[in-house]
C-alpha positions in Angstrom: 0.1 0.0 0.0 1.1 3.6 -0.3 0.4 6.8 1.6 1.4 10.3 -0.2 2.4 13.0 1.9 2.3 16.8 1.2 5.9 17.6 1.7 9.4 15.8 1.4 9.9 16.5 5.1 7.0 14.7 6.1 8.1 11.2 4.8 10.9 10.4 7.5 8.9 11.5 10.6 5.8 9.4 9.6 8.0 6.3 8.9 9.5 7.0 12.3 6.2 7.3 13.9 4.9 4.0 12.7 8.3 2.4 13.9 7.6 3.8 17.2 4.3 2.3 17.3 5.0 -1.1 16.5 6.0 -1.1 12.9 9.4 -1.6 11.4 11.3 0.3 8.8 12.0 -1.8 5.8 14.0 0.7 3.7 14.9 4.3 4.9 13.6 7.2 3.0 15.6 8.2 0.0 15.4 9.9 -3.4 14.8 7.5 -6.3 16.5 8.3 -9.7 12.9 9.0 -11.1 12.4 11.9 -8.5 10.4 12.4 -5.3 11.3 10.9 -2.0 10.1 7.7 -0.3 10.7 4.9 2.0 9.0 1.6 3.1 7.9 0.7 6.6 5.4 -1.9 8.0 2.4 -1.0 10.2 2.0 -3.0 13.5 -0.1 -5.6 11.7 3.1 -6.2 9.4 1.5 -4.7 6.2 4.1 -3.0 4.0 3.5 0.6 3.2 5.4 3.0 0.8 5.4 6.5 2.3 6.0 8.8 -0.5 6.3 12.6 -1.5 6.0 13.3 -5.3 6.3 17.0 -6.4 4.2 15.9 -9.6 1.2 15.0 -7.4 0.4 17.9 -5.2 -2.2 17.2 -2.4 -5.1 19.7 -2.0 -6.5 21.1 1.4 -8.8 18.1 1.9 -5.8 15.7 1.6 -6.6 14.5 -2.1 -3.8 13.9 -4.5 -4.3 16.0 -7.5 -2.9 15.6 -11.0 -2.1 18.5 -13.3 -3.7 18.5 -16.7 
């Protein structure tokens, strides 16, 4: 599963919060060659999540990912 965040600086703290509450970091946050910033973590039930920021996918005030035309 994936969770998109509004800012690059939101990725690592969210991953740390999940790890502090029973999850575990699978891969620390980094910048992939194709852009953005992401890392991988499990939740307490051991479901894997990608926590990602993508500058091409802004998030609106309601928390919805938006796509530019």
